[in-house]
N, C-alpha and C positions, 0 to 999 in steps of 0.2 A: 616504457612508461609506466608508472604506478597508477592504477584508476583515482586515487584521490588527488593526484595533482591535476587531474581533470575537471574536479569539481571546484568552480570559484565559490571564495567565501566572503560575504559581503556584511562588513559589521553595520550593525545599527539599522538593520532594515529587518522587517517594517517599523520598526520602533525602537528606542534606544535600547541597549543591552541585548537585541537580539541578535545572534551572528547568524545570519541565512547562509545555507547552502544550496548555492545555485547550482543545478544538475543542467542548465540549458547549455553548459560548455562543454559537458560529456555527451548530451545528445546530439550536438552538431557533429562530433566526431565519430563518423560511420563505424569505422575500426573499434573505438575505447567504446561505444554503445553497444555494438554485438558482443565485444567481450564482456561486458558487465551483465548483458542477459545470459549469454551463454554460461558464465559462473554462476548466475541465479540459478538456471536450470540444473546446472550439476549438483548444487546445493539441497534442490528438493525433489530431484528424480526419485530419491528412496521413498518418496509419498505417494499415496495412490490418491490421484487428484483426479476427480470429474469435472472441474469447471474453476476459473479463477477469476475472483471478484477484485474489482480494484476502484476505490473512491476517486473521482475527480479532483483536479484534472492530471494531476502527475501520474496518480495510481494508474490512469490510462496507458502513458508511456511506458511503463513498466510491466504492468499485467498484461496487455495485450501481445505485445512481443512474446513474453514469457508464454502465455497460452497458445500462440502460434507454433514455438518453439518445442512445447511439451505435445501437442497437436490435441489439445482440448478448447472447448468455449471459452469466451471471456464475457462477464456478467459487468455494466457498467453501475457504480453506485454514483448517484449525482446528487446535487444539491437539490432542495426542494422545490417543486414547481418545475423543472426541466425535464421531466419523464411523460410521454405522452399518454400513457395507459394507465391502469388502475395501478397504484402504488402502496407501500408502508413506508412510513417516517418514523425517524428516532431523533431528537434533540442531543446536543453533546456541546461540550466546553471546548475552546481551542486555546492554545497557549496563550492567545491574546483577542480572544472573543467568545462568541457562539454561535452555532449552526445548527442545520437540520439535514440529514441526509435520507435519501430516498432511493428504493429499488422496487423494480415492478414486481408485482404479486406473483407472475409466472416465470419469473428469472431463473429460479433455483427449487427445482424437484426435493419433495422429503428425501432424505436418507443419501442425498449426494454429498461427495466429499469436496470440500471447498479449499483452494488455497486464496488467502486475500495478500496482494501484492500492492505496494506504495513505494513511493521514494524514498520516505523519511517515517522513520519511528522516533517519537520526541516524547511527549507526556502520555500518549496513547489514546486520546480520546477520539480521534478520527478512526483508529483501528479498533478500539472497543465498541465503537458505535456500529462500524461495520459487522461485527462477529453478531452483534446483537440483531441485524435486521437478516443474516444469514440465518441465524438458530430460528427466527420468528417464522422462516420460509420452511423450516424443518432439516435446514441443509447442516453438514458436521464441518466446523473449521478444523481441516487438519494440520494446517501450519500457516504462517505469516512471513512472506519475505518483503526485504526493504534493501534498497541500493544504501541508506545511510540510517544508522543509528546514533542519536545523541544520547549517550550513556547516562550521564549526568541527571537527565530528566525522568528517568527509570520509567519507561512507557512500557516495558517489557513486564513489570510489575502488574501491571491491569490485565495482563493475559496469561494467567500462572499455568494455564492446562494446554496452552497452545505452543507447538513448536516455533522457534523464531530462529530465521535465518538474516543476517544483516552482512553485505559486502564490505560495509567500510563503517568505522565506528569514530566517533569524535568524543572527548571528553567535555568540551565546553561547547 
């Protein structure tokens, strides 16, 4: 089975014109989920990664198992007000709204090589905000890994100096 066959596409969600790529169908299939993580692992294995950061919530289900597979730590990037310790925050625009992301001030040490992992690269807002948070803490983003990339939204253009890997691409 092709990985793309395990992604459910839902038209007009969460609003008309959006074609939502639902990864829950991939996540519930242990074999496909493991395959996706292992394929991402192979694509980023050449990078020197000290820690993986993933934005909530779907970045957790990609980033945490990928960190485990690579034997490195995982840093959760959360929405404003969700982390219990001191944080830094950055606001950003979504495809259909605005939000703020935060990370603990001690989550990344200066000079650490960080891979950012998430389920989807669309407009690049969430990931460029995650990059900003990592860089504010002195980390160096060495790459970004995604299960899915929506090519026509050109999110990778917001990340010109970062190596990007995507398992699956969609043109629409």
